[in-house]
VMD Tcl script that builds the backbone (N, CA, C; Angstrom):
set m [mol new atoms 552]
animate dup $m
set s [atomselect $m all]
$s set {name element resname resid chain x y z} {
  {N N UNK 1 A 56.859 53.028 -46.747}
  {CA C UNK 1 A 55.545 53.322 -47.277}
  {C C UNK 1 A 54.929 52.006 -47.744}
  {N N UNK 2 A 53.661 51.760 -47.380}
  {CA C UNK 2 A 53.006 50.517 -47.794}
  {C C UNK 2 A 52.369 50.670 -49.186}
  {N N UNK 3 A 51.829 49.563 -49.698}
  {CA C UNK 3 A 51.257 49.557 -51.046}
  {C C UNK 3 A 50.127 50.545 -51.231}
  {N N UNK 4 A 49.242 50.657 -50.236}
  {CA C UNK 4 A 48.114 51.588 -50.347}
  {C C UNK 4 A 48.591 53.032 -50.396}
  {N N UNK 5 A 49.592 53.365 -49.587}
  {CA C UNK 5 A 50.136 54.720 -49.586}
  {C C UNK 5 A 50.835 55.015 -50.907}
  {N N UNK 6 A 51.593 54.052 -51.401}
  {CA C UNK 6 A 52.274 54.223 -52.688}
  {C C UNK 6 A 51.266 54.404 -53.814}
  {N N UNK 7 A 50.154 53.666 -53.759}
  {CA C UNK 7 A 49.113 53.803 -54.786}
  {C C UNK 7 A 48.570 55.229 -54.811}
  {N N UNK 8 A 48.398 55.839 -53.648}
  {CA C UNK 8 A 47.920 57.233 -53.591}
  {C C UNK 8 A 48.930 58.186 -54.214}
  {N N UNK 9 A 50.213 57.952 -53.966}
  {CA C UNK 9 A 51.259 58.792 -54.556}
  {C C UNK 9 A 51.271 58.619 -56.075}
  {N N UNK 10 A 51.222 57.361 -56.532}
  {CA C UNK 10 A 51.172 57.099 -57.969}
  {C C UNK 10 A 49.950 57.770 -58.600}
  {N N UNK 11 A 48.802 57.696 -57.939}
  {CA C UNK 11 A 47.570 58.305 -58.465}
  {C C UNK 11 A 47.734 59.804 -58.667}
  {N N UNK 12 A 48.287 60.479 -57.677}
  {CA C UNK 12 A 48.496 61.937 -57.794}
  {C C UNK 12 A 49.434 62.260 -58.942}
  {N N UNK 13 A 50.476 61.457 -59.103}
  {CA C UNK 13 A 51.418 61.674 -60.198}
  {C C UNK 13 A 50.735 61.470 -61.545}
  {N N UNK 14 A 49.986 60.377 -61.692}
  {CA C UNK 14 A 49.323 60.080 -62.967}
  {C C UNK 14 A 48.310 61.151 -63.344}
  {N N UNK 15 A 47.620 61.719 -62.369}
  {CA C UNK 15 A 46.625 62.750 -62.638}
  {C C UNK 15 A 47.241 63.956 -63.332}
  {N N UNK 16 A 48.529 64.198 -63.092}
  {CA C UNK 16 A 49.203 65.371 -63.662}
  {C C UNK 16 A 49.917 65.084 -64.974}
  {N N UNK 17 A 49.785 63.870 -65.489}
  {CA C UNK 17 A 50.439 63.491 -66.739}
  {C C UNK 17 A 49.418 63.299 -67.844}
  {N N UNK 18 A 49.843 63.484 -69.079}
  {CA C UNK 18 A 49.023 63.162 -70.237}
  {C C UNK 18 A 48.947 61.639 -70.364}
  {N N UNK 19 A 47.947 61.165 -71.078}
  {CA C UNK 19 A 47.689 59.732 -71.190}
  {C C UNK 19 A 48.935 58.923 -71.584}
  {N N UNK 20 A 49.571 59.266 -72.692}
  {CA C UNK 20 A 50.720 58.488 -73.145}
  {C C UNK 20 A 51.885 58.587 -72.163}
  {N N UNK 21 A 52.037 59.736 -71.507}
  {CA C UNK 21 A 53.091 59.894 -70.508}
  {C C UNK 21 A 52.823 59.020 -69.280}
  {N N UNK 22 A 51.567 58.749 -69.002}
  {CA C UNK 22 A 51.224 57.844 -67.898}
  {C C UNK 22 A 51.766 56.445 -68.173}
  {N N UNK 23 A 51.613 56.005 -69.409}
  {CA C UNK 23 A 52.095 54.674 -69.794}
  {C C UNK 23 A 53.619 54.621 -69.681}
  {N N UNK 24 A 54.280 55.662 -70.163}
  {CA C UNK 24 A 55.741 55.729 -70.058}
  {C C UNK 24 A 56.159 55.682 -68.596}
  {N N UNK 25 A 55.483 56.434 -67.763}
  {CA C UNK 25 A 55.780 56.482 -66.326}
  {C C UNK 25 A 55.678 55.079 -65.706}
  {N N UNK 26 A 54.627 54.366 -66.033}
  {CA C UNK 26 A 54.428 53.017 -65.491}
  {C C UNK 26 A 55.526 52.079 -65.979}
  {N N UNK 27 A 55.775 52.116 -67.284}
  {CA C UNK 27 A 56.753 51.195 -67.864}
  {C C UNK 27 A 58.176 51.477 -67.388}
  {N N UNK 28 A 58.471 52.737 -67.042}
  {CA C UNK 28 A 59.805 53.075 -66.536}
  {C C UNK 28 A 60.021 52.572 -65.110}
  {N N UNK 29 A 58.961 52.357 -64.372}
  {CA C UNK 29 A 59.084 51.990 -62.968}
  {C C UNK 29 A 58.929 50.501 -62.678}
  {N N UNK 30 A 58.405 49.762 -63.640}
  {CA C UNK 30 A 58.151 48.338 -63.419}
  {C C UNK 30 A 58.725 47.529 -64.572}
  {N N UNK 31 A 59.416 46.436 -64.225}
  {CA C UNK 31 A 60.052 45.595 -65.245}
  {C C UNK 31 A 59.057 44.784 -66.054}
  {N N UNK 32 A 58.141 44.138 -65.372}
  {CA C UNK 32 A 57.191 43.259 -66.061}
  {C C UNK 32 A 55.797 43.814 -65.898}
  {N N UNK 33 A 55.263 44.330 -66.990}
  {CA C UNK 33 A 53.941 44.930 -66.998}
  {C C UNK 33 A 53.052 44.101 -67.915}
  {N N UNK 34 A 51.829 43.846 -67.473}
  {CA C UNK 34 A 50.875 43.110 -68.292}
  {C C UNK 34 A 49.604 43.951 -68.429}
  {N N UNK 35 A 49.044 43.937 -69.613}
  {CA C UNK 35 A 47.739 44.539 -69.848}
  {C C UNK 35 A 46.707 43.434 -69.767}
  {N N UNK 36 A 45.716 43.612 -68.909}
  {CA C UNK 36 A 44.597 42.680 -68.852}
  {C C UNK 36 A 43.508 43.267 -69.746}
  {N N UNK 37 A 43.178 42.540 -70.794}
  {CA C UNK 37 A 42.250 43.041 -71.796}
  {C C UNK 37 A 41.048 42.117 -71.944}
  {N N UNK 38 A 39.887 42.727 -72.008}
  {CA C UNK 38 A 38.672 41.993 -72.341}
  {C C UNK 38 A 38.247 42.307 -73.766}
  {N N UNK 39 A 39.181 42.905 -74.538}
  {CA C UNK 39 A 38.949 43.298 -75.931}
  {C C UNK 39 A 37.886 44.386 -76.072}
  {N N UNK 40 A 37.602 45.097 -75.010}
  {CA C UNK 40 A 36.643 46.195 -75.079}
  {C C UNK 40 A 37.344 47.418 -75.674}
  {N N UNK 41 A 36.581 48.443 -75.994}
  {CA C UNK 41 A 37.120 49.639 -76.640}
  {C C UNK 41 A 38.273 50.259 -75.842}
  {N N UNK 42 A 38.127 50.516 -74.537}
  {CA C UNK 42 A 39.259 51.096 -73.802}
  {C C UNK 42 A 40.490 50.174 -73.786}
  {N N UNK 43 A 40.263 48.865 -73.737}
  {CA C UNK 43 A 41.375 47.912 -73.752}
  {C C UNK 43 A 42.164 48.007 -75.057}
  {N N UNK 44 A 41.461 48.176 -76.156}
  {CA C UNK 44 A 42.122 48.279 -77.450}
  {C C UNK 44 A 42.937 49.575 -77.543}
  {N N UNK 45 A 42.431 50.654 -76.950}
  {CA C UNK 45 A 43.193 51.903 -76.905}
  {C C UNK 45 A 44.463 51.711 -76.073}
  {N N UNK 46 A 44.346 51.039 -74.938}
  {CA C UNK 46 A 45.518 50.760 -74.110}
  {C C UNK 46 A 46.527 49.886 -74.860}
  {N N UNK 47 A 46.036 48.891 -75.591}
  {CA C UNK 47 A 46.926 48.034 -76.374}
  {C C UNK 47 A 47.700 48.873 -77.381}
  {N N UNK 48 A 47.003 49.756 -78.065}
  {CA C UNK 48 A 47.647 50.612 -79.073}
  {C C UNK 48 A 48.763 51.453 -78.448}
  {N N UNK 49 A 48.469 52.130 -77.350}
  {CA C UNK 49 A 49.472 53.031 -76.776}
  {C C UNK 49 A 50.632 52.241 -76.160}
  {N N UNK 50 A 50.347 51.078 -75.594}
  {CA C UNK 50 A 51.411 50.269 -74.997}
  {C C UNK 50 A 52.375 49.719 -76.045}
  {N N UNK 51 A 51.904 49.512 -77.259}
  {CA C UNK 51 A 52.757 48.944 -78.306}
  {C C UNK 51 A 53.263 50.006 -79.278}
  {N N UNK 52 A 52.852 51.232 -79.085}
  {CA C UNK 52 A 53.201 52.309 -80.009}
  {C C UNK 52 A 54.710 52.543 -80.085}
  {N N UNK 53 A 55.362 52.629 -78.971}
  {CA C UNK 53 A 56.798 52.912 -78.945}
  {C C UNK 53 A 57.641 51.647 -78.850}
  {N N UNK 54 A 57.152 50.690 -78.097}
  {CA C UNK 54 A 57.870 49.430 -77.918}
  {C C UNK 54 A 56.853 48.367 -77.538}
  {N N UNK 55 A 57.268 47.156 -77.636}
  {CA C UNK 55 A 56.336 46.071 -77.320}
  {C C UNK 55 A 56.217 45.889 -75.811}
  {N N UNK 56 A 54.993 45.797 -75.345}
  {CA C UNK 56 A 54.769 45.465 -73.935}
  {C C UNK 56 A 55.073 43.987 -73.759}
  {N N UNK 57 A 55.395 43.598 -72.562}
  {CA C UNK 57 A 55.738 42.192 -72.313}
  {C C UNK 57 A 54.628 41.265 -72.784}
  {N N UNK 58 A 53.433 41.474 -72.287}
  {CA C UNK 58 A 52.353 40.547 -72.633}
  {C C UNK 58 A 50.995 41.209 -72.459}
  {N N UNK 59 A 50.034 40.613 -73.120}
  {CA C UNK 59 A 48.637 40.965 -72.923}
  {C C UNK 59 A 47.943 39.690 -72.485}
  {N N UNK 60 A 47.209 39.766 -71.408}
  {CA C UNK 60 A 46.431 38.617 -70.950}
  {C C UNK 60 A 44.962 38.939 -71.196}
  {N N UNK 61 A 44.331 38.139 -72.015}
  {CA C UNK 61 A 42.918 38.353 -72.287}
  {C C UNK 61 A 42.091 37.699 -71.205}
  {N N UNK 62 A 41.335 38.514 -70.511}
  {CA C UNK 62 A 40.471 38.018 -69.449}
  {C C UNK 62 A 39.051 37.895 -69.961}
  {N N UNK 63 A 38.832 36.956 -70.840}
  {CA C UNK 63 A 37.517 36.763 -71.431}
  {C C UNK 63 A 36.777 35.692 -70.652}
  {N N UNK 64 A 35.594 36.038 -70.199}
  {CA C UNK 64 A 34.813 35.078 -69.425}
  {C C UNK 64 A 33.915 34.257 -70.342}
  {N N UNK 65 A 33.770 32.998 -70.019}
  {CA C UNK 65 A 32.896 32.136 -70.813}
  {C C UNK 65 A 33.538 31.762 -72.132}
  {N N UNK 66 A 32.707 31.401 -73.083}
  {CA C UNK 66 A 33.188 31.021 -74.403}
  {C C UNK 66 A 33.599 32.258 -75.189}
  {N N UNK 67 A 34.698 32.161 -75.899}
  {CA C UNK 67 A 35.164 33.247 -76.744}
  {C C UNK 67 A 34.327 33.243 -78.016}
  {N N UNK 68 A 33.756 34.391 -78.351}
  {CA C UNK 68 A 32.931 34.496 -79.548}
  {C C UNK 68 A 33.806 34.589 -80.794}
  {N N UNK 69 A 33.185 34.378 -81.931}
  {CA C UNK 69 A 33.904 34.489 -83.195}
  {C C UNK 69 A 34.423 35.915 -83.379}
  {N N UNK 70 A 33.636 36.910 -82.978}
  {CA C UNK 70 A 34.043 38.306 -83.086}
  {C C UNK 70 A 35.261 38.589 -82.208}
  {N N UNK 71 A 35.250 38.039 -80.988}
  {CA C UNK 71 A 36.391 38.239 -80.088}
  {C C UNK 71 A 37.642 37.556 -80.634}
  {N N UNK 72 A 37.471 36.351 -81.153}
  {CA C UNK 72 A 38.597 35.629 -81.729}
  {C C UNK 72 A 39.173 36.395 -82.914}
  {N N UNK 73 A 38.307 36.924 -83.758}
  {CA C UNK 73 A 38.744 37.708 -84.908}
  {C C UNK 73 A 39.495 38.963 -84.460}
  {N N UNK 74 A 38.964 39.651 -83.464}
  {CA C UNK 74 A 39.623 40.861 -82.971}
  {C C UNK 74 A 40.956 40.515 -82.312}
  {N N UNK 75 A 41.034 39.390 -81.620}
  {CA C UNK 75 A 42.289 38.939 -81.027}
  {C C UNK 75 A 43.336 38.728 -82.131}
  {N N UNK 76 A 42.937 38.097 -83.244}
  {CA C UNK 76 A 43.845 37.857 -84.364}
  {C C UNK 76 A 44.319 39.175 -84.982}
  {N N UNK 77 A 43.378 40.107 -85.188}
  {CA C UNK 77 A 43.721 41.417 -85.754}
  {C C UNK 77 A 44.692 42.147 -84.824}
  {N N UNK 78 A 44.428 42.089 -83.530}
  {CA C UNK 78 A 45.283 42.745 -82.546}
  {C C UNK 78 A 46.688 42.151 -82.561}
  {N N UNK 79 A 46.775 40.835 -82.587}
  {CA C UNK 79 A 48.070 40.165 -82.633}
  {C C UNK 79 A 48.834 40.550 -83.897}
  {N N UNK 80 A 48.157 40.505 -85.045}
  {CA C UNK 80 A 48.799 40.849 -86.314}
  {C C UNK 80 A 49.262 42.300 -86.346}
  {N N UNK 81 A 48.411 43.198 -85.902}
  {CA C UNK 81 A 48.721 44.621 -85.995}
  {C C UNK 81 A 49.819 45.046 -85.025}
  {N N UNK 82 A 49.787 44.522 -83.818}
  {CA C UNK 82 A 50.694 45.021 -82.785}
  {C C UNK 82 A 51.834 44.071 -82.446}
  {N N UNK 83 A 51.804 42.847 -82.938}
  {CA C UNK 83 A 52.897 41.911 -82.725}
  {C C UNK 83 A 53.225 41.651 -81.266}
  {N N UNK 84 A 52.212 41.445 -80.461}
  {CA C UNK 84 A 52.414 41.236 -79.025}
  {C C UNK 84 A 52.202 39.776 -78.659}
  {N N UNK 85 A 52.771 39.396 -77.530}
  {CA C UNK 85 A 52.499 38.074 -76.983}
  {C C UNK 85 A 51.132 38.123 -76.324}
  {N N UNK 86 A 50.320 37.140 -76.600}
  {CA C UNK 86 A 48.984 37.109 -76.024}
  {C C UNK 86 A 48.799 35.818 -75.252}
  {N N UNK 87 A 48.275 35.953 -74.061}
  {CA C UNK 87 A 47.916 34.778 -73.260}
  {C C UNK 87 A 46.405 34.775 -73.117}
  {N N UNK 88 A 45.830 33.621 -73.177}
  {CA C UNK 88 A 44.404 33.480 -72.904}
  {C C UNK 88 A 44.238 32.438 -71.814}
  {N N UNK 89 A 44.624 32.822 -70.599}
  {CA C UNK 89 A 44.550 31.854 -69.502}
  {C C UNK 89 A 43.109 31.574 -69.093}
  {N N UNK 90 A 42.848 30.375 -68.624}
  {CA C UNK 90 A 41.504 30.072 -68.146}
  {C C UNK 90 A 41.183 30.846 -66.864}
  {N N UNK 91 A 42.236 31.267 -66.163}
  {CA C UNK 91 A 42.056 31.961 -64.905}
  {C C UNK 91 A 43.180 32.977 -64.757}
  {N N UNK 92 A 42.847 34.261 -64.740}
  {CA C UNK 92 A 43.868 35.301 -64.639}
  {C C UNK 92 A 44.629 35.251 -63.322}
  {N N UNK 93 A 44.014 34.728 -62.283}
  {CA C UNK 93 A 44.673 34.682 -60.976}
  {C C UNK 93 A 45.989 33.920 -61.022}
  {N N UNK 94 A 46.092 32.963 -61.917}
  {CA C UNK 94 A 47.324 32.193 -62.033}
  {C C UNK 94 A 48.410 32.907 -62.821}
  {N N UNK 95 A 48.055 33.936 -63.576}
  {CA C UNK 95 A 48.994 34.637 -64.446}
  {C C UNK 95 A 49.513 35.927 -63.801}
  {N N UNK 96 A 48.638 36.687 -63.175}
  {CA C UNK 96 A 48.980 38.030 -62.707}
  {C C UNK 96 A 50.131 38.095 -61.708}
  {N N UNK 97 A 50.279 37.157 -60.780}
  {CA C UNK 97 A 51.380 37.272 -59.817}
  {C C UNK 97 A 52.771 37.289 -60.448}
  {N N UNK 98 A 52.913 36.840 -61.677}
  {CA C UNK 98 A 54.217 36.823 -62.341}
  {C C UNK 98 A 54.663 38.217 -62.782}
  {N N UNK 99 A 53.796 39.205 -62.681}
  {CA C UNK 99 A 54.092 40.550 -63.165}
  {C C UNK 99 A 54.261 41.527 -62.012}
  {N N UNK 100 A 55.046 42.584 -62.284}
  {CA C UNK 100 A 55.277 43.625 -61.281}
  {C C UNK 100 A 54.103 44.596 -61.207}
  {N N UNK 101 A 53.440 44.805 -62.341}
  {CA C UNK 101 A 52.325 45.750 -62.390}
  {C C UNK 101 A 51.327 45.305 -63.450}
  {N N UNK 102 A 50.079 45.695 -63.246}
  {CA C UNK 102 A 48.983 45.361 -64.150}
  {C C UNK 102 A 48.370 46.662 -64.642}
  {N N UNK 103 A 48.062 46.710 -65.927}
  {CA C UNK 103 A 47.302 47.826 -66.485}
  {C C UNK 103 A 45.963 47.243 -66.909}
  {N N UNK 104 A 44.898 47.882 -66.459}
  {CA C UNK 104 A 43.554 47.400 -66.775}
  {C C UNK 104 A 42.586 48.567 -66.702}
  {N N UNK 105 A 41.694 48.667 -67.677}
  {CA C UNK 105 A 40.663 49.694 -67.612}
  {C C UNK 105 A 39.598 49.233 -66.627}
  {N N UNK 106 A 39.337 50.062 -65.627}
  {CA C UNK 106 A 38.349 49.681 -64.614}
  {C C UNK 106 A 37.287 50.755 -64.418}
  {N N UNK 107 A 37.082 51.570 -65.442}
  {CA C UNK 107 A 36.026 52.565 -65.367}
  {C C UNK 107 A 36.543 53.980 -65.193}
  {N N UNK 108 A 35.578 54.882 -65.004}
  {CA C UNK 108 A 35.841 56.320 -64.908}
  {C C UNK 108 A 35.819 56.768 -63.460}
  {N N UNK 109 A 36.562 57.823 -63.172}
  {CA C UNK 109 A 36.610 58.382 -61.816}
  {C C UNK 109 A 35.214 58.689 -61.281}
  {N N UNK 110 A 34.333 59.194 -62.156}
  {CA C UNK 110 A 32.964 59.526 -61.738}
  {C C UNK 110 A 32.197 58.297 -61.256}
  {N N UNK 111 A 32.612 57.125 -61.712}
  {CA C UNK 111 A 31.947 55.884 -61.324}
  {C C UNK 111 A 32.665 55.181 -60.180}
  {N N UNK 112 A 33.592 55.871 -59.536}
  {CA C UNK 112 A 34.304 55.307 -58.396}
  {C C UNK 112 A 35.614 54.623 -58.731}
  {N N UNK 113 A 36.024 54.649 -59.993}
  {CA C UNK 113 A 37.300 54.036 -60.370}
  {C C UNK 113 A 38.455 54.904 -59.858}
  {N N UNK 114 A 39.617 54.304 -59.817}
  {CA C UNK 114 A 40.812 55.000 -59.355}
  {C C UNK 114 A 41.911 54.863 -60.406}
  {N N UNK 115 A 42.895 55.772 -60.354}
  {CA C UNK 115 A 44.047 55.650 -61.244}
  {C C UNK 115 A 44.895 54.444 -60.879}
  {N N UNK 116 A 45.046 54.212 -59.577}
  {CA C UNK 116 A 45.904 53.124 -59.113}
  {C C UNK 116 A 45.281 52.490 -57.881}
  {N N UNK 117 A 45.293 51.170 -57.874}
  {CA C UNK 117 A 44.862 50.414 -56.688}
  {C C UNK 117 A 45.984 49.464 -56.303}
  {N N UNK 118 A 46.072 49.169 -55.035}
  {CA C UNK 118 A 47.022 48.188 -54.540}
  {C C UNK 118 A 46.300 46.865 -54.387}
  {N N UNK 119 A 46.818 45.840 -55.050}
  {CA C UNK 119 A 46.273 44.499 -54.942}
  {C C UNK 119 A 47.090 43.772 -53.866}
  {N N UNK 120 A 46.532 43.716 -52.678}
  {CA C UNK 120 A 47.243 43.126 -51.548}
  {C C UNK 120 A 47.522 41.639 -51.774}
  {N N UNK 121 A 46.565 40.940 -52.372}
  {CA C UNK 121 A 46.704 39.494 -52.599}
  {C C UNK 121 A 47.937 39.183 -53.455}
  {N N UNK 122 A 48.097 39.905 -54.563}
  {CA C UNK 122 A 49.220 39.661 -55.471}
  {C C UNK 122 A 50.401 40.598 -55.229}
  {N N UNK 123 A 50.240 41.511 -54.279}
  {CA C UNK 123 A 51.270 42.490 -53.953}
  {C C UNK 123 A 51.770 43.209 -55.196}
  {N N UNK 124 A 50.818 43.842 -55.909}
  {CA C UNK 124 A 51.162 44.581 -57.114}
  {C C UNK 124 A 50.172 45.722 -57.298}
  {N N UNK 125 A 50.583 46.678 -58.122}
  {CA C UNK 125 A 49.736 47.818 -58.425}
  {C C UNK 125 A 48.919 47.521 -59.666}
  {N N UNK 126 A 47.680 47.982 -59.661}
  {CA C UNK 126 A 46.809 47.883 -60.832}
  {C C UNK 126 A 46.547 49.315 -61.285}
  {N N UNK 127 A 47.011 49.625 -62.487}
  {CA C UNK 127 A 46.921 50.972 -63.030}
  {C C UNK 127 A 45.755 51.085 -64.006}
  {N N UNK 128 A 45.043 52.192 -63.929}
  {CA C UNK 128 A 43.925 52.507 -64.822}
  {C C UNK 128 A 44.214 53.878 -65.441}
  {N N UNK 129 A 45.097 53.947 -66.460}
  {CA C UNK 129 A 45.522 55.236 -66.998}
  {C C UNK 129 A 44.436 56.014 -67.740}
  {N N UNK 130 A 43.295 55.397 -67.989}
  {CA C UNK 130 A 42.180 56.091 -68.659}
  {C C UNK 130 A 41.100 56.529 -67.662}
  {N N UNK 131 A 41.402 56.545 -66.395}
  {CA C UNK 131 A 40.392 56.817 -65.361}
  {C C UNK 131 A 39.694 58.158 -65.527}
  {N N UNK 132 A 40.363 59.148 -66.095}
  {CA C UNK 132 A 39.743 60.466 -66.241}
  {C C UNK 132 A 39.311 60.764 -67.683}
  {N N UNK 133 A 39.333 59.756 -68.528}
  {CA C UNK 133 A 38.908 59.960 -69.913}
  {C C UNK 133 A 37.416 59.681 -70.050}
  {N N UNK 134 A 36.745 60.526 -70.804}
  {CA C UNK 134 A 35.322 60.321 -71.080}
  {C C UNK 134 A 35.165 59.310 -72.214}
  {N N UNK 135 A 33.954 58.816 -72.368}
  {CA C UNK 135 A 33.655 57.913 -73.491}
  {C C UNK 135 A 33.977 58.584 -74.816}
  {N N UNK 136 A 33.667 59.869 -74.914}
  {CA C UNK 136 A 33.915 60.609 -76.150}
  {C C UNK 136 A 35.410 60.677 -76.463}
  {N N UNK 137 A 36.236 60.885 -75.439}
  {CA C UNK 137 A 37.680 60.934 -75.659}
  {C C UNK 137 A 38.210 59.582 -76.117}
  {N N UNK 138 A 37.736 58.524 -75.492}
  {CA C UNK 138 A 38.198 57.177 -75.844}
  {C C UNK 138 A 37.793 56.846 -77.274}
  {N N UNK 139 A 36.538 57.085 -77.613}
  {CA C UNK 139 A 36.067 56.779 -78.966}
  {C C UNK 139 A 36.761 57.681 -79.986}
  {N N UNK 140 A 36.993 58.932 -79.634}
  {CA C UNK 140 A 37.715 59.848 -80.525}
  {C C UNK 140 A 39.113 59.342 -80.839}
  {N N UNK 141 A 39.820 58.836 -79.838}
  {CA C UNK 141 A 41.172 58.299 -80.053}
  {C C UNK 141 A 41.123 57.029 -80.895}
  {N N UNK 142 A 40.108 56.202 -80.675}
  {CA C UNK 142 A 39.930 54.986 -81.479}
  {C C UNK 142 A 39.777 55.360 -82.955}
  {N N UNK 143 A 38.962 56.367 -83.222}
  {CA C UNK 143 A 38.746 56.815 -84.595}
  {C C UNK 143 A 39.998 57.447 -85.194}
  {N N UNK 144 A 40.622 58.325 -84.430}
  {CA C UNK 144 A 41.804 59.045 -84.924}
  {C C UNK 144 A 42.933 58.094 -85.313}
  {N N UNK 145 A 43.141 57.065 -84.528}
  {CA C UNK 145 A 44.269 56.163 -84.757}
  {C C UNK 145 A 43.879 54.859 -85.436}
  {N N UNK 146 A 42.609 54.766 -85.848}
  {CA C UNK 146 A 42.086 53.594 -86.545}
  {C C UNK 146 A 42.424 52.303 -85.804}
  {N N UNK 147 A 42.089 52.303 -84.537}
  {CA C UNK 147 A 42.334 51.156 -83.670}
  {C C UNK 147 A 41.182 50.172 -83.846}
  {N N UNK 148 A 41.483 48.897 -84.082}
  {CA C UNK 148 A 40.404 47.931 -84.309}
  {C C UNK 148 A 39.595 47.653 -83.043}
  {N N UNK 149 A 38.285 47.649 -83.212}
  {CA C UNK 149 A 37.351 47.298 -82.134}
  {C C UNK 149 A 36.219 46.483 -82.742}
  {N N UNK 150 A 35.468 45.802 -81.902}
  {CA C UNK 150 A 34.278 45.108 -82.375}
  {C C UNK 150 A 33.144 46.104 -82.487}
  {N N UNK 151 A 32.521 46.125 -83.624}
  {CA C UNK 151 A 31.487 47.087 -83.954}
  {C C UNK 151 A 30.168 46.354 -84.068}
  {N N UNK 152 A 29.055 46.885 -83.650}
  {CA C UNK 152 A 28.862 48.161 -82.958}
  {C C UNK 152 A 28.681 48.003 -81.449}
  {N N UNK 153 A 28.568 46.778 -80.970}
  {CA C UNK 153 A 28.178 46.579 -79.573}
  {C C UNK 153 A 29.147 47.184 -78.578}
  {N N UNK 154 A 30.457 47.078 -78.815}
  {CA C UNK 154 A 31.414 47.633 -77.862}
  {C C UNK 154 A 31.322 49.149 -77.792}
  {N N UNK 155 A 31.082 49.779 -78.944}
  {CA C UNK 155 A 30.919 51.239 -78.950}
  {C C UNK 155 A 29.647 51.610 -78.206}
  {N N UNK 156 A 28.569 50.903 -78.471}
  {CA C UNK 156 A 27.306 51.195 -77.792}
  {C C UNK 156 A 27.419 50.986 -76.287}
  {N N UNK 157 A 28.147 49.962 -75.882}
  {CA C UNK 157 A 28.328 49.704 -74.455}
  {C C UNK 157 A 29.115 50.832 -73.798}
  {N N UNK 158 A 30.097 51.390 -74.505}
  {CA C UNK 158 A 30.898 52.471 -73.958}
  {C C UNK 158 A 30.131 53.786 -73.971}
  {N N UNK 159 A 29.385 54.027 -75.050}
  {CA C UNK 159 A 28.658 55.280 -75.209}
  {C C UNK 159 A 27.275 55.153 -74.574}
  {N N UNK 160 A 27.237 55.047 -73.263}
  {CA C UNK 160 A 25.997 54.810 -72.529}
  {C C UNK 160 A 24.971 55.925 -72.709}
  {N N UNK 161 A 25.460 57.131 -72.975}
  {CA C UNK 161 A 24.537 58.260 -73.082}
  {C C UNK 161 A 24.116 58.530 -74.518}
  {N N UNK 162 A 24.536 57.672 -75.464}
  {CA C UNK 162 A 24.187 57.825 -76.881}
  {C C UNK 162 A 24.416 59.249 -77.379}
  {N N UNK 163 A 25.663 59.654 -77.373}
  {CA C UNK 163 A 26.008 61.013 -77.768}
  {C C UNK 163 A 26.333 61.122 -79.256}
  {N N UNK 164 A 25.816 60.211 -80.058}
  {CA C UNK 164 A 26.017 60.254 -81.504}
  {C C UNK 164 A 27.492 60.259 -81.892}
  {N N UNK 165 A 28.231 59.317 -81.356}
  {CA C UNK 165 A 29.653 59.199 -81.641}
  {C C UNK 165 A 29.836 58.340 -82.884}
  {N N UNK 166 A 30.652 58.776 -83.867}
  {CA C UNK 166 A 30.887 57.944 -85.049}
  {C C UNK 166 A 31.475 56.601 -84.651}
  {N N UNK 167 A 31.107 55.577 -85.394}
  {CA C UNK 167 A 31.564 54.223 -85.086}
  {C C UNK 167 A 32.780 53.857 -85.911}
  {N N UNK 168 A 33.554 52.933 -85.394}
  {CA C UNK 168 A 34.769 52.459 -86.033}
  {C C UNK 168 A 34.617 50.957 -86.305}
  {N N UNK 169 A 34.909 50.554 -87.493}
  {CA C UNK 169 A 34.756 49.150 -87.863}
  {C C UNK 169 A 36.050 48.383 -87.635}
  {N N UNK 170 A 35.948 47.103 -87.387}
  {CA C UNK 170 A 37.127 46.281 -87.112}
  {C C UNK 170 A 38.089 46.250 -88.287}
  {N N UNK 171 A 37.615 46.451 -89.463}
  {CA C UNK 171 A 38.501 46.395 -90.632}
  {C C UNK 171 A 39.299 47.679 -90.804}
  {N N UNK 172 A 39.220 48.602 -89.855}
  {CA C UNK 172 A 40.005 49.824 -89.926}
  {C C UNK 172 A 39.337 50.922 -90.729}
  {N N UNK 173 A 38.061 50.777 -91.062}
  {CA C UNK 173 A 37.341 51.803 -91.809}
  {C C UNK 173 A 36.417 52.543 -90.860}
  {N N UNK 174 A 36.213 53.809 -91.122}
  {CA C UNK 174 A 35.282 54.580 -90.306}
  {C C UNK 174 A 34.144 55.061 -91.186}
  {N N UNK 175 A 33.055 55.347 -90.574}
  {CA C UNK 175 A 31.939 55.904 -91.303}
  {C C UNK 175 A 31.323 57.025 -90.487}
  {N N UNK 176 A 31.124 58.154 -91.114}
  {CA C UNK 176 A 30.473 59.260 -90.415}
  {C C UNK 176 A 28.971 59.207 -90.612}
  {N N UNK 177 A 28.509 58.277 -91.443}
  {CA C UNK 177 A 27.084 58.150 -91.723}
  {C C UNK 177 A 26.350 57.498 -90.565}
  {N N UNK 178 A 27.013 56.575 -89.867}
  {CA C UNK 178 A 26.375 55.879 -88.763}
  {C C UNK 178 A 26.836 56.514 -87.460}
  {N N UNK 179 A 25.966 56.462 -86.503}
  {CA C UNK 179 A 26.312 56.953 -85.174}
  {C C UNK 179 A 25.837 55.941 -84.147}
  {N N UNK 180 A 26.364 56.074 -82.963}
  {CA C UNK 180 A 25.952 55.153 -81.909}
  {C C UNK 180 A 24.449 55.225 -81.679}
  {N N UNK 181 A 23.877 56.419 -81.779}
  {CA C UNK 181 A 22.450 56.572 -81.529}
  {C C UNK 181 A 21.613 55.935 -82.638}
  {N N UNK 182 A 22.037 56.106 -83.898}
  {CA C UNK 182 A 21.239 55.566 -84.999}
  {C C UNK 182 A 21.424 54.073 -85.163}
  {N N UNK 183 A 22.479 53.505 -84.556}
  {CA C UNK 183 A 22.709 52.064 -84.669}
  {C C UNK 183 A 21.785 51.274 -83.758}
  {N N UNK 184 A 21.097 51.947 -82.849}
  {CA C UNK 184 A 20.181 51.255 -81.927}
  {C C UNK 184 A 19.031 50.634 -82.636}
}
mol reanalyze $m
mol bondsrecalc $m
mol representation Tube
mol addrep $m
């Protein structure tokens, strides 16, 4: 079976698993797994679940351009809270081939994203375990588990339809007084 065929099999399997079980499934099948994070809201949720039971090998931050003070602060909070190894390579292409599998949020199924893609160039699978989660589900999990995110722009970027989702502050505090819609 080639990589593309295997990706289809993995996708069908992941569709039938709960979110956290998807992560377990991936980690059980691959020795070296890396999360590619741009520090966006879904990335922070993935970081939380990947470090919840055990430490993931590494997180590679794929930040384009200059790193902002907010991103640097969130990177520090993430490192402190989850105790993970963090790489900030100038070019992810040089880092990814060292891993057996990549986890990266690449959007929702409705927008053409997939649970699993085969990266022919690096000969590895790229997993998107949040492919069937709505913005509301992602933000709800962020709030429930007090996962640090950059506020409010990352929430607004995720909540494209302005569904009045409560916002979560980087300091781990939530407020029900503000909503994504009223923050505009």
